[in-house]
C-alpha positions in Angstrom: 0.0 0.0 -0.1 1.4 3.4 -1.0 2.2 6.1 1.6 -0.5 8.3 0.4 -3.1 5.5 0.7 -2.0 4.7 4.3 -2.4 8.5 5.2 -5.9 8.5 3.6 -6.8 5.2 5.4 -5.7 6.5 8.7 -7.8 9.7 8.1 -10.8 7.7 7.2 -10.4 5.2 10.1 -10.2 8.2 12.4 -13.4 9.4 11.1 -15.1 6.1 10.9 -18.0 5.6 13.4 -20.7 3.1 13.5 -23.8 3.9 11.3 -26.3 2.4 13.5 -27.0 1.1 17.1 -25.1 3.8 18.9 -21.8 3.0 17.3 -21.5 6.6 15.9 -21.9 8.0 19.4 -19.2 5.7 20.9 -16.7 6.6 18.3 -17.5 10.3 18.7 -16.7 10.0 22.4 -13.4 8.4 21.6 -12.4 11.1 19.1 -13.9 14.0 21.4 -15.4 15.7 18.4 -18.9 17.1 17.5 -20.3 16.4 21.0 -21.7 19.9 21.3 -25.0 20.7 20.0 -25.6 23.4 17.4 -26.6 25.9 20.0 -23.5 25.3 22.1 -20.9 26.1 19.4 -20.3 29.1 17.2 -20.4 29.1 13.4 -16.6 29.4 13.2 -15.7 27.2 16.1 -13.1 27.9 18.8 -10.4 29.2 16.3 -12.3 31.3 13.9 -9.0 32.4 12.2 -8.0 28.9 11.3 -11.5 28.1 10.5 -11.8 30.9 7.8 -8.4 30.1 6.4 -9.2 26.5 5.9 -12.6 27.3 4.6 -11.2 29.5 2.0 -8.5 27.1 1.0 -10.9 24.3 0.8 -13.3 26.1 -1.4 -10.6 27.3 -3.8 -9.1 23.8 -4.2 -12.6 22.4 -4.6 -13.5 24.9 -7.2 -10.2 23.9 -9.1 -11.1 20.2 -8.7 -14.6 20.7 -10.0 -13.3 22.6 -13.1 -11.1 19.7 -13.8 -14.2 17.5 -13.7 -13.2 15.9 -10.3 -10.3 13.9 -11.7 -7.1 15.5 -10.4 -6.0 13.3 -7.4 -3.6 16.1 -6.2 -6.4 18.7 -6.0 -8.6 16.2 -4.3 -6.0 15.7 -1.6 -5.5 19.4 -1.1 -9.3 19.9 -0.9 -9.6 17.0 1.6 -7.0 18.4 3.9 -8.6 21.8 4.4 -12.1 20.4 4.3 -11.2 18.0 7.2 -10.3 20.9 9.4 -13.7 22.6 8.8 -15.5 19.3 9.3 -14.0 18.7 12.7 -13.4 22.1 14.1 -16.1 24.4 12.8 -18.9 22.1 11.6 -21.5 25.0 11.4 -19.4 27.1 9.0 -21.1 25.9 5.8 -23.9 23.6 4.7 -22.2 23.3 1.3 -19.2 21.7 3.1 -21.4 18.5 3.6 -22.4 18.4 0.0 -18.8 18.7 -1.1 -17.8 16.1 1.5 -20.3 13.6 -0.1 -18.5 14.3 -3.5 -15.0 13.8 -1.9 -15.9 10.5 -0.3 -17.5 9.2 -3.4 -14.5 10.0 -5.3 -12.3 8.1 -3.0 -14.7 5.2 -2.8 -14.5 5.0 -6.6 -10.8 5.3 -6.8 -10.2 2.6 -4.2 -12.3 -0.2 -5.8 -9.4 -2.7 -5.7 -8.8 -2.1 -2.0 -11.9 -3.2 0.0 -10.6 -2.1 3.4 -9.8 1.5 2.2 -13.0 1.6 0.2 -15.2 0.6 3.1 -13.4 3.1 5.4 -14.5 5.9 2.9 -18.0 4.4 2.9 -18.0 4.8 6.6 -16.8 8.3 6.3 -19.4 9.3 3.8 -22.2 7.9 6.2 -20.7 10.2 9.0 -20.9 13.1 6.7 -24.6 12.6 6.3 -25.0 12.1 10.0 -23.2 15.4 10.9 -25.1 17.2 8.3 -28.4 16.1 9.8 -27.1 17.1 13.4 -26.1 20.6 12.4 -28.5 21.4 9.6 -31.3 18.9 10.1 -33.8 21.6 10.5 -33.0 23.2 7.1 -36.4 23.9 5.3 -35.3 22.9 1.9 -33.3 19.8 2.9 -34.5 18.5 6.4 -33.2 15.7 8.3 -35.8 13.2 6.7 -34.6 14.0 3.2 -30.9 13.6 4.0 -31.6 10.4 5.8 -33.2 9.0 2.6 -30.1 9.9 0.7 -28.0 8.3 3.3 -30.0 5.2 3.1 -29.6 5.2 -0.8 -25.8 5.4 -0.5 -25.7 2.8 2.2 -27.6 0.4 0.1 -25.5 1.1 -2.9 -22.2 0.4 -1.2 -23.4 -2.3 1.3 -26.2 -4.1 -0.6 -26.1 -7.1 1.7 -26.5 -5.0 4.9 -30.2 -4.3 4.8 -30.3 -4.2 8.5 -28.3 -1.0 8.2 -30.0 0.9 5.5 -33.6 -0.3 5.9 -34.2 1.5 9.2 -32.9 4.7 7.6 -35.4 4.4 4.8 -38.2 3.7 7.2 -37.4 6.7 9.4 -37.0 8.9 6.4 -40.4 8.0 5.2 -41.9 8.5 8.6 -40.4 12.1 8.8 -41.2 13.1 5.1 -44.3 11.2 4.3 -45.8 12.4 1.0 -42.8 14.8 0.7 -40.4 12.0 0.3 -38.1 12.3 -2.8 -39.1 10.1 -5.8 -35.9 8.0 -5.7 -36.1 7.5 -1.9 -39.8 6.2 -2.4 -38.6 3.6 -5.0 -35.6 2.4 -3.1 -37.6 2.2 0.1 -39.5 -0.5 -1.6 -36.4 -2.3 -2.8 -34.8 -2.0 0.7 -38.1 -3.6 2.0 -37.7 -6.5 -0.4 -34.1 -7.0 0.5 -34.9 -6.7 4.2 -37.3 -9.6 3.9 -35.1 -11.6 1.6 -32.3 -11.3 4.2 -34.6 -12.7 6.8 -35.0 -9.7 8.9 -38.9 -9.5 8.5 -41.9 -11.3 7.2 -43.3 -10.9 3.7 -46.1 -8.7 4.9 -43.7 -6.0 5.3 -43.2 -5.6 1.6 -46.9 -5.2 0.9 -47.4 -2.9 4.0 -44.7 -0.5 2.7 -45.7 -0.9 -1.0 -49.3 0.4 -0.1 -47.9 3.4 1.8 -45.3 4.2 -0.9 -47.9 3.9 -3.6 -50.3 6.3 -1.7 -47.4 8.8 -1.5 -46.8 8.4 -5.2 -50.5 8.8 -6.1 -50.6 12.0 -4.0 -47.7 13.6 -5.8 -49.0 12.5 -9.3 -52.2 14.6 -8.5 -50.2 17.4 -6.8 -47.8 17.9 -9.7 -50.3 17.2 -12.6 -49.4 20.6 -14.2 -45.6 20.3 -13.5 -44.3 18.2 -16.4 -40.8 17.7 -14.8 -41.9 16.7 -11.4 -44.8 14.7 -12.9 -42.4 12.7 -15.0 -40.2 11.8 -12.1 -43.1 10.4 -10.0 -44.5 8.6 -13.1 -41.1 6.9 -13.7 -41.1 5.8 -10.0 -44.7 4.6 -10.3 -43.8 2.6 -13.4 -40.7 1.1 -12.0 -42.7 0.2 -8.8 -45.2 -1.6 -10.7 -42.6 -3.6 -12.6 -41.0 -4.8 -9.5 -44.1 -5.3 -7.3 -45.9 -7.3 -10.0 -43.2 -10.1 -9.7 -44.1 -10.5 -6.0 -47.7 -9.4 -5.4 -49.6 -11.3 -8.1 -53.3 -12.0 -7.1 -52.6 -15.7 -6.8 -49.7 -15.0 -4.3 -51.8 -12.5 -2.3 -54.6 -15.1 -2.0 -52.1 -17.9 -1.0 -50.4 -15.5 1.6 -53.4 -13.9 3.2 -56.2 -16.5 2.7 -54.8 -18.7 5.5 -54.1 -15.8 7.7 -57.6 -14.6 7.5 -59.1 -18.1 8.1 -56.9 -18.3 11.3 -57.6 -14.8 12.5 -61.2 -13.9 11.4 -61.6 -11.3 14.0 -58.4 -9.4 13.4 -59.6 -6.1 12.2 -56.0 -4.8 11.4 -55.4 -7.8 9.1 -58.7 -7.3 7.4 -57.9 -3.7 6.6 -54.4 -4.5 5.4 -55.9 -7.2 3.1 -58.4 -4.7 1.6 -55.6 -2.1 0.9 -53.3 -4.7 -0.6 -55.9 -6.3 -2.8 -57.3 -3.0 -4.0 -53.9 -1.7 -4.9 -53.2 -4.9 -6.9 -56.7 -4.9 -8.4 -57.4 -8.4 -6.9 -61.0 -7.5 -5.8 -62.8 -10.5 -7.2 -61.5 -12.9 -4.7 -63.4 -14.3 -1.8 -60.4 -13.4 0.5 -60.9 -9.7 -0.3 -64.7 -10.0 0.0 -64.6 -11.5 3.5 -62.0 -9.0 4.7 -64.1 -6.1 3.3 -67.1 -7.4 5.0 -65.3 -7.4 8.3 -64.1 -3.9 7.9 -67.3 -2.4 6.6 -69.3 -4.1 9.5 -67.1 -2.6 12.1 -66.0 0.6 10.6 -68.2 1.5 7.7 -67.3 4.4 5.5 -68.1 5.7 2.1 -65.3 3.9 0.4 -66.0 0.6 2.0 -69.6 1.0 1.1 -68.7 1.5 -2.5 -66.3 -1.4 -2.6 -69.0 -3.7 -0.9 -71.4 -2.5 -3.6 -69.0 -3.3 -6.4 -68.3 -6.7 -5.0 -72.1 -7.5 -4.7 -72.6 -6.2 -8.2 -70.0 -8.5 -9.5 -71.6 -11.4 -7.8 -75.0 -10.4 -9.3 -76.4 -9.7 -5.9 -78.1 -6.5 -7.0 -80.3 -5.8 -4.1 -77.3 -6.0 -1.8 -75.3 -3.9 -4.2 -78.1 -1.2 -4.5 -78.3 -0.8 -0.6 -74.3 -0.3 -0.4 -74.1 2.0 -3.3 -77.0 4.2 -2.0 -75.0 4.4 1.2 -71.9 5.3 -0.7 -73.4 8.0 -2.7 -75.2 9.5 0.3 -71.9 9.7 2.3 -69.3 10.5 -0.2 -68.6 14.2 0.0 -69.1 16.4 -3.1 -65.5 17.3 -3.1 -64.6 13.7 -4.1 -66.5 14.3 -7.4 -64.7 11.6 -9.4 -65.4 8.8 -6.7 -69.1 10.0 -6.4 -69.5 9.9 -10.1 -68.2 6.4 -10.2 -70.5 5.4 -7.3 -73.6 6.8 -9.1 -72.5 5.2 -12.5 -72.4 1.8 -10.7 -75.7 2.5 -8.9 -77.3 3.3 -12.3 -76.0 -0.1 -13.7 -77.3 -1.8 -10.5 -80.9 -0.2 -11.0 -80.9 -1.3 -14.6 -80.2 -4.9 -13.5 -83.0 -4.8 -11.1 -85.4 -3.5 -14.0 -85.8 -0.1 -12.2 -85.5 2.1 -15.2 -86.6 5.4 -13.7 -84.2 5.1 -10.8 -81.4 4.0 -13.2 -81.9 7.1 -15.2 -81.8 9.4 -12.1 -78.6 7.8 -10.9 -77.2 8.3 -14.4 -78.2 11.8 -14.5 -76.3 12.3 -11.1 -73.2 11.0 -12.7 -73.2 13.9 -15.1 -73.6 16.3 -12.2 -70.1 15.2 -10.8 -68.4 14.3 -14.1 -69.9 16.2 -17.0 -67.7 14.2 -19.5 -68.8 10.7 -18.4 -70.4 9.6 -21.7 -71.3 6.2 -20.2 -73.9 7.8 -18.2 -75.7 8.8 -21.3 -75.1 5.5 -23.0 -77.0 3.8 -20.1 -79.9 6.1 -20.4 -79.9 5.5 -24.1 -79.8 1.7 -23.5 -82.7 2.1 -21.0 -84.8 4.0 -23.7 -83.9 1.3 -26.3 -85.0 -1.5 -23.9 -88.3 0.2 -23.5 -89.1 0.5 -27.2 -91.9 -2.0 -27.2 -93.7 -0.3 -24.3 -93.1 3.5 -25.0 -94.7 4.0 -28.5 -96.5 6.6 -30.3 -99.3 5.7 -32.8 -97.6 2.2 -32.9 -94.1 3.6 -33.6 -91.2 2.8 -31.3 -90.4 6.4 -30.7 -88.2 5.8 -27.8 -85.5 4.9 -30.3 -85.4 8.6 -31.2 -84.8 9.5 -27.6 -82.2 6.9 -27.3 -80.4 8.2 -30.4 -80.3 11.6 -28.8 -78.4 10.3 -25.8 -75.9 8.3 -27.9 -75.1 11.3 -30.0 -74.6 13.4 -26.9 -72.4 10.7 -25.3 -70.2 10.7 -28.4 -69.9 14.5 -28.2 -69.1 14.8 -24.5 -67.0 11.8 -23.8 -63.4 12.5 -22.9 -62.1 8.9 -23.8 -62.0 7.5 -27.3 -63.4 4.1 -26.2 -66.5 5.6 -24.8 -66.9 7.9 -27.8 -66.6 5.0 -30.3 -69.1 2.9 -28.4 -71.7 5.7 -28.4 -71.1 6.3 -32.1 -71.6 2.6 -32.9 -74.8 2.5 -30.9 -76.1 5.6 -32.7 -75.4 4.0 -36.0 -77.2 0.8 -35.1 -80.2 2.4 -33.8 -80.8 4.4 -36.9 -81.5 1.3 -38.7 -84.6 0.8 -36.4 -86.1 4.3 -37.3 -89.5 4.0 -39.2 -89.6 4.6 -43.0 -90.7 8.0 -44.1 -93.9 6.4 -45.5 -94.9 5.3 -42.0 -94.4 8.8 -40.8 -96.6 10.4 -43.3 -99.4 7.8 -42.6 -99.4 9.2 -39.1 -98.9 13.0 -40.1 -95.4 13.1 -38.8 -92.6 14.7 -40.6 -88.8 14.6 -40.1 -87.5 17.2 -37.6 -90.8 17.5 -35.9 -90.7 17.7 -32.0 -92.7 15.1 -30.3 -92.8 13.9 -26.6 -92.1 10.3 -25.8 -94.6 9.2 -23.2 -94.5 6.3 -20.9 -92.0 6.5 -18.1 -89.6 8.3 -20.4 -91.7 11.5 -20.7 -89.1 13.4 -22.8 -89.1 15.5 -25.9 -87.3 14.4 -28.9 -87.2 14.8 -32.7 -89.0 12.7 -35.5 -86.6 10.8 -37.7 -86.8 8.4 -40.4 -84.7 5.6 -41.6 
């Protein structure tokens, strides 16, 4: 080993402290540095002259090192020497000192790939840089402790991939502190760390799914928050896509059922378990299984809410239990706040389908009309009404003509005009084209003193004005 490497190793080993379980504090005591709190020391330390001198030197060397694209080993060494003084003796002098320290340590980690001992010494030092930054600048508004802890966790995982017991707790604490404000990359690697933590036998598989749901909630929050911010939206979208690719290997519906079915059977009164099953299965769109239905029934019976009522209605509808579905969906539409317009629109749309399945046409139409109140671009609501009118053609006639077809056509045409998705638009157009073939011939109109374009009212339960049309 060269003399320079020995010097650097000695420096690193002096700085090395344990990352977890109190080892950092023990090493700090031995070194007798950084024991003071930020309120107990001055910005320039005990020797302000030396602090200012070394700060100036390290900044100048760092600037030159950066200009050379961080490749000059001599400049790196000169930077490190003065930087080290500031780090130990005046830790409050500069926040950028810690950012530069990360760059320095990563440089030495990279340049010591062949020497695992030296390399790991620099990894230890990098983690200490994060720790000291959190200690002295942890209340920084832009980069608070939780955010820095997430970055520390990522680097720890990068350089010590098999040590999930070290980096997983950092991710967990970072997410606890930052919540929905967690950085996109930290969110993704928190999931990856969860998988590794389980794979390395430190926790049960449930942990992966529990964290997945919470991480996914944070991602969805930010996708809505940054819907108009193209740059940030792209970051969270990328994380969402990567998360889906990774979790799909582990959390298939079959695997969820195999994992949680026996758990629910063994613990039928465990409300927490039931809640987790509901969350997991809904996130993975595994809502047609009996395991999900039983868990949801348990949750709704004890802690009913608008969302669980909607989910119960959906499950009952899928099982063709329409009377049950109606009761749940009425409960959902009555309790969902108007502020959740999208969800309320979906609940009314399913309620309209349920009433139609029960043969209650007027109620189905009323529910479909409510859909448009909360989502004016939901073409499916008008398609449902059009279908209701079409199915009533034999009952709702005028002088023997099936005039409800005209009213149905009105709905299909309007549905095609307002629909904000191509699938619904195309479906409405196809239905309009088909029903035109059922219009009466012009001779049949003349026999009844009717002419194209004339306004007429369709009676029966429809009781709606429409326009006379011929084939």
